[in-house]
Each structure stands twice: as structure tokens, then as C-alpha cells.
MARSE-635419 format. One record per residue: z negated, x, y of N, C-alpha, C in turn. Coordinates in steps of 0.1 Angstrom, whole numbers, plus 5000, padded with zeros to 4 digits. Layout:
<sites>
((Z; X; Y); (Z; X; Y); (Z; X; Y))
...
</sites>
This chain:
<sites>
((4845; 5046; 4978); (4864; 5043; 4975); (4873; 5050; 4977))
((4883; 5056; 4970); (4900; 5061; 4966); (4910; 5057; 4967))
((4918; 5057; 4976); (4930; 5049; 4968); (4940; 5070; 4971))
((4950; 5069; 4962); (4962; 5079; 4962); (4975; 5071; 4963))
((4977; 5076; 4976); (4991; 5066; 4980); (5004; 5080; 4980))
((5017; 5080; 4977); (5024; 5084; 4971); (5034; 5083; 4984))
((5039; 5089; 4990); (5049; 5089; 4999); (5065; 5093; 4993))
((5077; 5084; 4999); (5091; 5092; 4992); (5099; 5107; 4987))
((5087; 5110; 4995); (5091; 5126; 4995); (5083; 5133; 4986))
((5075; 5128; 4980); (5065; 5130; 4969); (5056; 5136; 4975))
((5052; 5138; 4985); (5033; 5141; 4988); (5023; 5132; 4987))
((5007; 5141; 4984); (5007; 5125; 4981); (4993; 5129; 4989))
((4984; 5114; 4994); (4971; 5115; 5003); (4960; 5107; 4991))
((4951; 5110; 4995); (4940; 5107; 4986); (4927; 5103; 4998))
((4927; 5091; 5003); (4927; 5081; 5019); (4909; 5075; 5006))
((4900; 5079; 5015); (4889; 5073; 5018); (4894; 5055; 5021))
((4884; 5046; 5011); (4887; 5027; 5011); (4876; 5025; 5013))
((4873; 5018; 5024); (4863; 5007; 5024); (4870; 4992; 5017))
((4856; 4993; 5010); (4853; 4977; 5002); (4860; 4966; 5017))
((4867; 4955; 5010); (4866; 4942; 5013); (4887; 4947; 5027))
((4890; 4959; 5028); (4896; 4966; 5037); (4907; 4962; 5025))
((4922; 4960; 5032); (4937; 4955; 5023); (4943; 4975; 5021))
((4945; 4974; 5018); (4952; 4984; 5012); (4961; 4989; 5021))
((4965; 4976; 5025); (4979; 4982; 5041); (4967; 4993; 5050))
((4960; 4986; 5052); (4954; 4986; 5067); (4944; 5007; 5066))
((4942; 5005; 5051); (4934; 5023; 5045); (4951; 5032; 5051))
((4963; 5028; 5041); (4969; 5033; 5049); (4974; 5038; 5062))
((4975; 5028; 5073); (4978; 5024; 5080); (4966; 5032; 5088))
((4956; 5033; 5088); (4947; 5036; 5092); (4940; 5054; 5095))
((4947; 5054; 5080); (4948; 5069; 5078); (4962; 5075; 5088))
((4964; 5071; 5096); (4981; 5072; 5097); (4994; 5082; 5090))
((4991; 5069; 5076); (5004; 5074; 5072); (5017; 5069; 5076))
((5030; 5064; 5077); (5043; 5060; 5081); (5041; 5049; 5074))
((5033; 5033; 5081); (5038; 5024; 5071); (5043; 5016; 5078))
((5055; 5009; 5079); (5059; 4997; 5091); (5049; 4986; 5091))
((5047; 4979; 5079); (5037; 4971; 5078); (5041; 4961; 5098))
((5048; 4955; 5091); (5048; 4949; 5111); (5048; 4936; 5109))
((5042; 4923; 5100); (5032; 4917; 5104); (5017; 4922; 5104))
((5014; 4931; 5101); (5000; 4931; 5102); (4993; 4926; 5092))
((5001; 4921; 5078); (4983; 4918; 5069); (4988; 4901; 5068))
((5002; 4897; 5072); (5000; 4878; 5068); (5016; 4879; 5061))
((5015; 4882; 5052); (5022; 4883; 5044); (5035; 4871; 5050))
((5036; 4876; 5058); (5047; 4874; 5065); (5063; 4878; 5064))
((5061; 4895; 5056); (5072; 4905; 5055); (5074; 4912; 5043))
((5077; 4922; 5042); (5079; 4926; 5030); (5080; 4944; 5035))
((5077; 4947; 5044); (5072; 4962; 5053); (5064; 4969; 5048))
((5056; 4958; 5034); (5044; 4972; 5031); (5044; 4970; 5016))
((5058; 4969; 5014); (5060; 4975; 5000); (5058; 4981; 4992))
((5050; 4985; 4980); (5043; 4996; 4969); (5046; 4994; 4956))
((5048; 5008; 4951); (5051; 5004; 4938); (5036; 5004; 4933))
((5025; 4997; 4926); (5017; 5003; 4916); (5019; 5010; 4905))
((5008; 5021; 4906); (5009; 5028; 4887); (5003; 5020; 4878))
((5017; 5021; 4873); (5012; 5013; 4854); (4999; 5008; 4856))
((4993; 5019; 4852); (4981; 5024; 4844); (4970; 5009; 4857))
((4974; 5004; 4870); (4966; 4998; 4876); (4972; 4982; 4882))
((4989; 4985; 4875); (4995; 4969; 4874); (4982; 4953; 4869))
((4977; 4960; 4858); (4965; 4947; 4851); (4958; 4944; 4856))
((4953; 4950; 4866); (4935; 4949; 4875); (4932; 4943; 4881))
((4949; 4945; 4888); (4950; 4937; 4906); (4949; 4916; 4898))
((4948; 4912; 4911); (4946; 4895; 4912); (4962; 4898; 4910))
((4968; 4892; 4904); (4983; 4889; 4904); (4988; 4881; 4919))
((4998; 4883; 4920); (5005; 4881; 4930); (5007; 4859; 4936))
((5005; 4862; 4948); (5005; 4849; 4951); (5024; 4843; 4951))
((5028; 4828; 4956); (5042; 4820; 4950); (5041; 4831; 4970))
((5037; 4828; 4975); (5042; 4834; 4991); (5043; 4849; 4988))
((5037; 4860; 4981); (5042; 4873; 4978); (5050; 4873; 4972))
((5051; 4866; 4963); (5066; 4867; 4955); (5076; 4866; 4965))
((5082; 4855; 4967); (5087; 4850; 4980); (5091; 4862; 4985))
((5084; 4869; 4991); (5085; 4882; 5001); (5091; 4895; 4993))
((5087; 4895; 4984); (5092; 4906; 4976); (5107; 4900; 4973))
((5109; 4890; 4972); (5126; 4886; 4968); (5133; 4898; 4983))
((5126; 4901; 4994); (5136; 4897; 5004); (5133; 4919; 5004))
((5124; 4922; 4994); (5124; 4938; 4997); (5136; 4947; 4986))
((5135; 4954; 4989); (5144; 4965; 4979); (5137; 4969; 4968))
((5150; 4971; 4958); (5140; 4982; 4948); (5125; 4976; 4940))
((5131; 4963; 4936); (5116; 4956; 4933); (5119; 4956; 4917))
((5103; 4955; 4915); (5105; 4959; 4900); (5084; 4952; 4897))
((5084; 4949; 4883); (5073; 4948; 4880); (5056; 4952; 4880))
((5059; 4967; 4887); (5050; 4972; 4896); (5047; 4969; 4913))
((5060; 4961; 4917); (5060; 4963; 4931); (5052; 4954; 4937))
((5044; 4954; 4950); (5032; 4946; 4952); (5035; 4946; 4968))
((5032; 4935; 4974); (5031; 4943; 4991); (5014; 4947; 4991))
((5013; 4957; 4999); (4998; 4961; 5001); (4990; 4954; 5007))
((5001; 4953; 5018); (4989; 4944; 5023); (4980; 4929; 5017))
((4984; 4925; 5008); (4974; 4915; 4998); (4969; 4923; 4982))
((4962; 4932; 4988); (4956; 4941; 4975); (4942; 4948; 4983))
((4934; 4940; 4985); (4920; 4940; 4991); (4914; 4948; 4982))
((4908; 4959; 4989); (4894; 4974; 4981); (4883; 4962; 4978))
((4880; 4968; 4958); (4871; 4959; 4954); (4864; 4975; 4944))
((4853; 4976; 4941); (4848; 4991; 4934); (4859; 4990; 4923))
((4868; 4978; 4920); (4876; 4976; 4902); (4888; 4990; 4909))
((4889; 4984; 4921); (4895; 4997; 4923); (4896; 5011; 4929))
((4886; 5012; 4926); (4884; 5027; 4933); (4892; 5039; 4927))
((4898; 5046; 4930); (4909; 5051; 4925); (4924; 5047; 4922))
((4929; 5034; 4928); (4940; 5031; 4928); (4951; 5040; 4934))
((4959; 5039; 4927); (4977; 5049; 4931); (4984; 5039; 4933))
((4994; 5044; 4947); (5005; 5035; 4944); (5015; 5045; 4952))
((5025; 5042; 4954); (5035; 5048; 4958); (5044; 5036; 4963))
((5046; 5042; 4978); (5056; 5037; 4996); (5064; 5037; 4991))
((5072; 5023; 4991); (5085; 5022; 4991); (5092; 5026; 4999))
((5103; 5033; 5000); (5114; 5042; 5013); (5117; 5027; 5025))
((5118; 5015; 5019); (5122; 5008; 5035); (5108; 5005; 5038))
((5096; 5008; 5035); (5085; 5006; 5040); (5083; 5022; 5053))
((5089; 5026; 5053); (5083; 5040; 5063); (5091; 5038; 5076))
((5084; 5043; 5083); (5083; 5039; 5100); (5095; 5049; 5099))
((5098; 5054; 5112); (5105; 5063; 5110); (5099; 5078; 5116))
((5087; 5079; 5122); (5083; 5087; 5122); (5069; 5086; 5118))
((5059; 5099; 5115); (5044; 5098; 5112); (5039; 5096; 5122))
((5030; 5088; 5127); (5020; 5087; 5131); (5007; 5097; 5134))
((5004; 5096; 5142); (4987; 5108; 5139); (4977; 5102; 5135))
((4970; 5110; 5126); (4959; 5101; 5120); (4946; 5097; 5127))
((4937; 5090; 5124); (4930; 5084; 5135); (4919; 5090; 5129))
((4914; 5095; 5120); (4904; 5099; 5114); (4908; 5116; 5107))
((4895; 5126; 5109); (4900; 5137; 5096); (4895; 5138; 5083))
((4900; 5142; 5070); (4901; 5147; 5065); (4903; 5127; 5052))
((4902; 5135; 5038); (4904; 5126; 5032); (4920; 5126; 5021))
((4927; 5134; 5032); (4940; 5137; 5026); (4937; 5152; 5017))
((4952; 5148; 5005); (4947; 5164; 4997); (4955; 5158; 4985))
</sites>
């Protein structure tokens, strides 16, 4: 399975993803610059993404807890999700998201694995 992540600078990264992993974990473990300060506990909004319009209807609807966290994010719209709440399934193979600018770390990390970008 793969997800495509677009960064605010316009670059895109095609990342291999494993079933059952959170989209946030996939992005972080491939070394892309995502804050994800709470580590996936839905206790912040530092993994805010915009989901490609073609994928929004295929996602499990956000919980009240996720919507409450999104209230503290910037530039929230109907495509906004916390990627720590998106769990990879075969139905989400090919998912496309864009990382919101406020979710970027200051400096990119080194990738933990080779390949999968492009």
C-alpha cells in the first residue's frame, strides 16, 4: 500500500504504508517533517492534513474528539483531518494528503528507510 504526501513547498512523496498503521506514523517514519507532538493520542493538532477531495468520502468520519482538536488548527476546511486518526486499510491504498504548514517541524529529519519517494 502507498500514500502520497504533498508538502507545503509543493514536493510530493510516495510512501509505502503498512495496514493498521496511522498515516501520521507512516509520514513520520519515512522522515518527513511532521511535528505530531502528541504521538497519535489526538491531543493536539500538529498532524493536520488536507485530504484530497477524491478520498474524503472514503474515510471513517472524524470523532467529536478529533473535531475538537481541529478547532485549534489553522486553515481548517471540509478536507481537514488529523492524520493520527487515519488508519491504513487496503481501501485507503493510494490515499493522497497535503501536510498543513503549521504541522511542519523546523528541519527535515533523515529518513529511516531508503526508497518509496518520488
